[in-house]
N, C-alpha and C positions, 0 to 999 in steps of 0.2 A: 507560674500563674500570671496571666496577663490582666492588667487593670487599665481602664481608661482614666483620664484626668479626674473625672467626677468621683469615681470609685476611690481614687487616691485621696482626694480631699475628705471624703467621708471616713475612710479608714483612719487617717491622721487626726481629723477633727474629733472623732470619738474619744481620743485620748488626750484632748487639750482642754485647758481652762479658757475662759472667755477672752482674756487679753492675748493669750497665745494664739487663739483662733483668728482674732482680728488682725494681729500683727503679721501672722503667717499669710493671710489673704492679701494684705497690703504688699508684703514682700514678694509673693508669687506674682502678683499683678505687675509690680515694678520690674521685676526681673524678666518677665515675659515680654514686656515692652522693649526691653534691652536685647531681646533675641534668645533668651534662655528658654529651654523647654520646661514643662511643668515639674518633672521629677527633680531636675537639678535645682530649680527654684525652691521647691519644697524642702529638699535636703539642706540647702543653704539656710533657709529659715529655721529649721529645726536646730541646726548646729549653732547658728548665731544666737538663738535664745537660750542655749544651754550655758549656765555660768561656768562650767568646767568642760573638759573634753568629753566626747561621747563615743562609745565604741561602735565599730562597724556592725556588730551583731545587733545592737540596740536600734541602729538606723534601719536595718532590715526588718526588725520587729515592728517598728513604728510606721513603716511605709507599706509593708506587705509585699514589697518587691524582692526579687531574688538577690542573693549575695553577688553574683556576677554583674547584674544590672547596677547595683549600688556601687560596687567597686569601680566599674567603668565611669560612672558619673563623678565619683570622688577623685579619680585620677585626673579627669579633665579639670575639675574645679581646683585641685591642688596645683596643676600646671599654670592655671590662670592667677594663682595667688589668692584665691577666695578663702581657702581653708589650709590649715597646716596639719600634716600627718604626724602622729606621735606614736612612738613605740616605747612601751615601758620595759625596763630591764627585767629579765626573768619571765617574760610572758610573750606569747606569739600574737596576742590580741593587738589589733590596730585601732587607734583612736583618732578623732579629728577635732579640731578646734578652729573657731573663727574669731578673728580680731573683733573686739566690741567697740573700739574707739574709731568713730567714723573718719576723723581727721587722719589718723594713722593708716586706715584703709586706703584713703585717697592718696596719701603720700606714697604708699607702697605701689599703687597703680601707676602713679607718675614715674616712680623709679623703674618700674617694669617697662613702661613706654620708652624711657630713656635708654635702658640697657638693651631692649629688643629691637628698637628702630632708630632712635636718634644716634646713639653711639656707633652702630654698624654703618649707618649712612655717612657719618662724618669720617669714618675710617676708609670706606671703599669708593664713595662717589667722587671725591676730588680727583682721584687717579683716573676714573672714567672720563671725567670732564676734560682733564688735561690731555688724555690720550686722543680724544675725538675732536677737540675744539678747532684744531687747525687742519683736520682731514677734509678732503673733498667728499661731499656727501650728496646723495640724491635729495630731492625736495622732502620726501617722506622721512628719510634719515635725519635731516635737519630739524624737522618738526619734532621728531622723537628726542633728539638732543636737547631741544628747548624745553621739552616736558621734563626731562631728567634734571636739567639745570634749574628750572623753576622749583622742582621738588626739593632739591638740595637747598636752594635759597630759603624756601619755606621751613625746612627742617632747622636751619640756623636761626631763623626768626622765632620759631616755636620754642627752641631751646632757651632763648633769652627770656621769653614769656614764662616758661616753666621755672626758670631760675628765680625770677622776680616773685612768682607765685609761691614757690617753696620757701623763700625768705619770709614772705608775709605769713605763711602758715607757721613757720618756726617761731615767729614773733608772737603768736597767739598764746 
């Protein structure tokens, strides 16, 4: 069954109370401004507002989308750290949960940025810089080298900023 965004809102809104509707519309708008497509934004909102984990089957039922569509979106959101996948012992059912503490969510995103970009850059780029800094290069290669060096310098500066920010957050 194929639904457009407005059908999706109507299907989900039919099953929501007023606060849930308003918060979901807010969340969907914010996430779309951040580049998420409507279904992922809607799924995140549903999961975020659930006090406990929610089953994959319930997400299918609440959105009207197929199980493969929901699974695909959930895999992406899980890889981004937006939701956590939970399997209960003795069952094959899959559940999802979203962190409710905004500060913890932001700390997690910062840690992901560190692990996925800052740490690898610090491990690999110094060797690149050392390898090419004294080599004879064309004008284009020299410009590219400067871009890589500037990127690395900015990574180091940003890591310091993140470190100070994380200390401030931990002190809250």
